[in-house]
N, C-alpha and C positions, 0 to 999 in steps of 0.2 A: 681853630676848628669849631665848627658849629655842631651842635648836638642834633644830628638828624635822626629823626625817628621815622621809620618807614611805616606807613599805614598800608597794611595789606588789604584792608577793607573787608570785603565779604569773604575772601579766600581764607583768611585767618579764622573767621567764625565758622565757615564750612568745615575746615580741617578739625576744629575742636568738636563740632557736632558729629562728624564721622567717627572720630576716635571714641566719643562717648557712646555712640550707637554700637560700635564694635565691642566695647566693654560690656554693655548691656546684653548684646546678643550672645556673647561668650558666657556670661553668667546664666542666661536663660537656657542656653544649650547644655551647659553642665547640669543645671537643675533638671532639665528634661531627661537627661541620661540617668540621673541619680534616683528619680522618683520610682521607677520600676524596681530598682535594687532595694530601695527602702521598703517597698511593699513586700517584696520577696523575703526580706529579712524579717519582717513582722510575721509573715505566714510561717516561716521556719521557727520563730520563737514560740508561736502558738502550738505548732506540731511538737516541738521539743517538750513543752509543758504537758501536752497530752501523753506523750510517750513516757515521760517520767512518772506520771500518775499511773499509767498502765504497768510500768515496772514495779511500782510500789504495791499495787494490787496483787501482782503475780508473786512478789516476795512474801506478802502476807499469806497468800494461798499456800505457798511452799512451806512456810513455817507451820501452818495448820496441818498440812499433810504430814510433815515430819513429826509433829507432836502426836498425831494419830498413829503413825507407824511405830513410833517409840513406845506408845502405850500398848499397842497390840503385841509388840515383842516382849514386853516386860510384865504386863498385867493379864493374868489368865481370865479374869472376869470380863475384861474388855473383849477378848477373843470370843468368849462365850456369848456375850451380848451381840457381837457382830454376826456370829453364826446364826443366832436366833432371828435377828432382824433381817439380814440380807438373804440367808439361805433357807430360812424356815425350819431349821433344825430344832429338835425338842429332846428332852431327856426321856429315858424309858418310862412309860406310864403317863406321860403328858399328852394332851390333845392340842393340836395346833388348829386354831380357827383363823381363817384368812378372810378379810373383808375386801370387797372390790369397790373401787370408786365408781359412782354412777356415771354413765356416759351422757354427754350433752345432747345427743340426738334422741335418747329414749324419753318418751313422755312420762311425766310424773304420775304415780299411781294415785287414784282418788281416795 
C-alpha cells in the first residue's frame, strides 16, 4: 500500500479560515454583549458606594439626634437652654433682646 496523502488544496485552507473567522466572530459577539453589562455593573457599584455614604451620614445624624433627645430628657439645663434659644423664653425679670439678620435686598446704611 502506498501512503496516499490527499491534497485538498484551497478547500482545506478555506475551511480553516472559516472556522477561525467563526471563532473570532463568536468571541467578538460575546464581548459586544458583555460590554453593556460591565458598564451597568460599574454604574451600580458607584451608586452602591453613594448610597452607603448616604446611609452613614444618616446614621451619624440619627446618633446626634438621639444624643440630643437623651440630653433633653435627662438634663434640665439642656431643656432650659433649648427653651431660651428656640422659643425665646426668659425667666421672670429677664429681658429678651432679639436680633434680626439683615436682608440681602436692603441697602447698607451709610
